C-alpha positions as CSV (number, residue, x, y, z in Angstrom):
1,X,93.7,108.4,113.3
2,X,97.0,109.2,111.7
3,X,97.5,106.1,109.4
4,X,99.3,106.6,106.1
5,X,98.1,105.3,102.9
6,X,99.9,105.5,99.6
7,X,97.7,104.7,96.3
8,X,98.8,104.2,92.9
9,X,96.6,104.0,90.0
10,X,96.8,105.2,86.4
11,X,93.3,106.0,86.1
12,X,93.0,109.7,87.5
13,X,89.3,109.3,88.5
14,X,89.9,106.0,90.6
15,X,92.9,107.8,92.2
16,X,90.9,110.9,93.0
17,X,88.0,108.9,94.2
18,X,90.2,106.7,96.5
19,X,92.0,109.6,97.9
20,X,88.9,111.7,98.9
21,X,87.1,108.9,100.3
22,X,90.1,107.8,102.6
23,X,90.9,111.5,103.6
24,X,87.2,112.0,104.5
25,X,87.5,109.0,106.9
26,X,90.6,110.4,108.6
27,X,93.5,109.0,106.8
28,X,96.6,110.5,105.5
29,X,96.6,109.7,101.8
30,X,99.4,110.2,99.3
31,X,98.7,109.2,95.6
32,X,100.8,108.5,92.6
33,X,99.8,108.0,88.9
34,X,102.5,105.5,88.0
35,X,104.9,102.7,89.3
36,X,107.9,105.2,89.3
37,X,106.1,108.1,91.2
38,X,104.8,105.4,93.6
39,X,108.2,104.2,94.3
40,X,109.6,107.7,95.0
41,X,106.8,108.5,97.3
42,X,107.5,105.3,99.4
43,X,111.1,106.1,99.4
44,X,110.3,109.6,100.7
45,X,108.1,108.3,103.5
46,X,106.8,105.2,104.7
47,X,103.2,104.2,104.7
48,X,101.0,101.9,106.7
49,X,98.8,100.5,103.7
50,X,99.7,100.4,100.0
51,X,96.9,100.2,97.5
52,X,98.0,99.5,94.2
53,X,96.4,98.7,90.7
54,X,98.0,95.5,89.5
55,X,98.1,96.7,86.0
56,X,100.3,99.7,85.6
57,X,101.8,98.9,82.3
58,X,105.4,99.9,82.8
59,X,106.5,97.6,85.5
60,X,104.9,94.2,86.3
61,X,103.2,93.8,89.5
62,X,105.4,91.3,90.7
63,X,108.6,93.6,90.1
64,X,106.8,96.5,91.6
65,X,105.9,94.3,94.9
66,X,109.5,93.0,95.0
67,X,110.8,96.5,95.1
68,X,108.3,97.7,97.7
69,X,109.4,94.7,99.9
70,X,113.0,96.1,99.6
71,X,111.8,99.4,100.7
72,X,109.1,98.8,103.2
73,X,108.9,95.2,104.2
74,X,106.3,95.9,106.9
75,X,103.8,97.8,104.6
76,X,100.4,96.0,104.1
77,X,99.1,95.8,100.5
78,X,95.9,95.8,98.9
79,X,95.6,95.2,95.2
80,X,92.9,96.5,93.1
81,X,92.1,95.6,89.4
82,X,89.5,95.4,86.7
83,X,90.3,91.6,86.5
84,X,91.3,88.5,88.4
85,X,94.8,88.7,89.7
86,X,97.3,86.7,88.0
87,X,99.1,85.7,91.2
88,X,97.7,84.6,94.6
89,X,97.4,87.9,96.7
90,X,96.1,88.2,100.1
91,X,94.1,91.3,99.8
92,X,92.3,92.2,96.5
93,X,89.3,94.4,95.5
94,X,88.1,94.0,92.2
95,X,87.1,97.2,89.9
96,X,84.7,98.7,90.0
97,X,84.2,98.4,93.6
98,X,81.7,100.0,96.2
99,X,83.1,102.8,98.3
100,X,81.9,101.4,101.2
101,X,83.7,97.8,100.6
102,X,87.0,100.0,99.9
103,X,86.6,101.6,103.5
104,X,85.7,98.4,105.1
105,X,88.6,96.3,103.2
106,X,91.4,99.3,104.5
107,X,89.9,99.2,108.2
108,X,90.1,95.3,108.1
109,X,93.5,95.2,106.6
110,X,95.0,98.0,108.8
111,X,93.6,96.4,112.1
112,X,95.2,93.0,111.0
113,X,98.4,91.8,112.2
């Protein structure tokens, strides 16, 4: 399994937990603590799946998604948040989430067309 995942969350504990969990499952995982770092990482190297906190503060999720679509239109997105997303999103996981739910959701998204 060489699938690449890029994760952005401004909560270090969540970022670390997601990263460790997915690395143990064989994914290549990179992380960013903010939207700017996330965009730089995405520009540096493509990813198969982008996991992103909806509420990053410095950039709206809509602006971030628009920027992502410019850089990596083929990337799949999984949104995570402590609240309900304001926009209609295809893949969403509400915090706090169960690690097994995260693993299953990631696999399902990566296996989808």
